[in-house]
C-alpha positions, 0 to 999 in steps of 0.5 A: 468608505463605508464599504471598506469598513464593512469589508474590514468588519466582515474579515474580522468576524471570520474566525480561523477554523478550529483545530477540530474543523481542521482535523475533520477536513484531513482526508485520513481523519475518519480512518484514524478515529475508526482505528482508535475506536476499534483498538479500544473496543478490542482491548476491552473485549480481548485481554491479550490484544495489547500484549507485546507479542500480539502487537508485533503480529499486527504490525508485521501483518500491516507492514506486508500489505501496507507496502503493497498499499503504498505502491497502489496509492501511487498508481491510484493517484495517477488515475490507474489501478494495479491488480497484479501487485499480489502476483508481483509479490509472489513471483518476485519472492520466488525469483529472489529466493532462487537468486539466493539459493541457486545463483549465489547472490549475497543475502545483503543484495537480495532485497535490492535485486528483488526490488529491481525485478519487481520494478521491471514487472511493474514497468511491463504494466507501465508500458502497456498503460502509459505507453500504449494507453490501454485500460489499466484494469484489463492490463493488470488483470492479464499480468496478474494471471501471467505473473501468478502462472509463472510462479507456479510454472517455476516452482511446480507448486513447491516452496523454495527453502531453506533460505538460511539464517543470514537472510531470514534475519530480515524477516524475523529480526528486530531493530530496537524491538521493532520488527525489521519489516515494520521499520522498512514499511515506515521508512518507505512511507516517510520517503513517499510522504517527502516525495509527494510533498517536496519534489516536483515528481510528487506534485506531477503525480497529483497533477496527472491524476487530477487532470491529465490533459491539463498536466500535459498542456503544462509541460508535464510528461504524463506517460513518464510519471505513470510509467514510474508509478507502476514501476514503483508499485512493482518494486514495493510489492516485490519488497513485501514478497521477499520480506515475507519469504524471509519471515517464513524461511522459504519462497512460497508459491502462495505469497501475495495471495489475498493481498490485493484487496487489502492493498486497495482497501487500505489506500481507499480507506486512507483517503485515496480516490479511485479517480486519481489526484487525491490521496494520503500516504499517512492515510494509506498506512493507517488503513493498512493498520486498521485492516490488520487490527480488524483481521487480528481482532476477528481471530482473537474473538474466534470469528469464523474464517467465513465471516472474516471474508464477509467483514472484509468485503463489507469494509471494502464496500464502505470504503468505495461508498466513502470515496463516492461521498467524498467526491460529491 
């Protein structure tokens, strides 16, 4: 009886974790605090930082890289990595632009057509990684070069333009004051949040990334999950690329250059582990926004472009260290 009373007393003495404790246990808590601190600091240092126009610029920049980061998050969650997302965005933008200007596809069908093409590019990675069990780093490094080279072969270094006002509205238009690319970024993010938390496929993604062998023993078709993850990464990369082409009224051969590191960094900063099985879509979206704010702030503060690369590289290094410490 005394043991029962002592157990009851011990249970009563244990207090439920406070709101602050629960917040810090959230994977994306650090990135949210960093984003708030950086925003406040830049709003004080630069008078025009919080202007409507500048916020629109920041949001658009976050949307383009953020779409790649969302796809990268799915690949990282299953224990892989995709180095070809930037080149996928570029090649998809070019093919989408050709489909619009030369093949006569209706402007309203260009986005789904381009996403389907991007999925097929991601599926190529999926075949080699999930089907043939090759190293994802080596495979996607190779396809990165292949896709980037194909972009230059097709365009010979020249942009494909103009795309016409019927299509540029997707990159330049707004919905209730919110840029259309930002709306799509938010919609994709919400869909992925629902998918990962409410569907069997979403739970399978975490299971495969957490312990692939155990997932297979549990009856999960790991290769199928990995294949779809790479395909979805390609589709979201293509969406970012064609939206950027719409924004610029032309398929530029340089679309996607420099987006890779931002996509990986946003995912890692948001709490996605490089070892798979752990991550947060909300965190990735906040990570993309933080990088956009950081890049915009360095421009407003007249920081040299050379130093901007140093700063971004430092942020990437910190992100990797944070991931290592979280795992320990």
